[in-house]
C-alpha positions in Angstrom: 31.4 -63.9 8.2 27.8 -63.1 7.5 27.9 -59.9 9.5 30.5 -58.6 7.0 28.1 -59.1 4.1 24.8 -57.9 5.5 24.1 -54.2 5.5 21.8 -53.9 8.5 22.9 -51.7 11.5 22.9 -54.8 13.8 25.2 -56.8 11.4 27.6 -53.8 11.1 27.8 -53.4 14.9 28.4 -57.2 15.3 31.1 -57.0 12.6 32.8 -54.1 14.4 32.7 -55.9 17.7 34.1 -59.1 16.2 37.0 -57.1 14.6 37.7 -55.4 18.0 37.7 -58.7 19.8 40.2 -60.2 17.3 42.5 -57.2 17.6 42.3 -57.4 21.4 43.1 -61.1 21.3 46.1 -60.4 19.0 47.4 -57.7 21.5 47.0 -60.1 24.4 48.9 -62.8 22.6 51.8 -60.5 21.6 51.9 -59.1 25.2 51.9 -62.6 26.5 54.8 -63.6 24.2 56.8 -60.6 25.1 56.3 -61.3 28.8 57.5 -64.9 28.2 60.6 -63.7 26.4 61.4 -61.3 29.2 61.0 -64.1 31.8 63.4 -66.3 29.8 66.0 -63.4 29.7 65.7 -63.0 33.4 66.2 -66.8 33.9 69.4 -66.7 31.8 70.7 -63.7 33.8 70.0 -65.5 37.1 71.8 -68.6 35.9 74.9 -66.6 35.0 74.7 -64.8 38.3 74.7 -68.1 40.2 77.9 -69.1 38.4 79.5 -65.7 39.1 78.6 -65.9 42.8 80.2 -69.3 43.0 83.3 -68.0 41.3 83.5 -65.1 43.7 83.3 -67.5 46.7 86.0 -69.6 45.1 88.3 -66.6 44.8 87.5 -65.5 48.4 88.4 -69.0 49.6 91.7 -68.8 47.8 92.4 -65.3 49.3 91.7 -66.6 52.8 94.0 -69.5 52.2 96.8 -67.1 51.1 96.3 -65.0 54.2 96.4 -68.0 56.5 99.6 -69.3 54.9 101.6 -66.2 53.8 104.9 -66.6 52.0 108.0 -65.0 53.6 108.9 -61.9 51.6 112.3 -60.7 50.8 112.9 -57.2 52.2 113.7 -54.5 49.8 115.4 -51.2 50.3 118.8 -49.9 51.5 120.9 -52.2 53.5 123.8 -51.0 55.5 126.9 -53.3 55.8 127.7 -54.1 59.4 131.5 -54.2 60.2 
């Protein structure tokens, strides 16, 4: 605080360095916060992807079961009467 009041060259240089350090600290903190927010977003996406992958495997299991046990299908098309 004293470096802001004094008029010597040394006090002015110290005051400038202090201000630069505070602005640098503020930048680092905001960058750190933005990185944390991005990491949280990635975690949320990964959690939803895990659920989606489980759902895909469930559907694949159902399809495999349907292929293993096919239902007989009624044939369609023209049928000629036999006499």
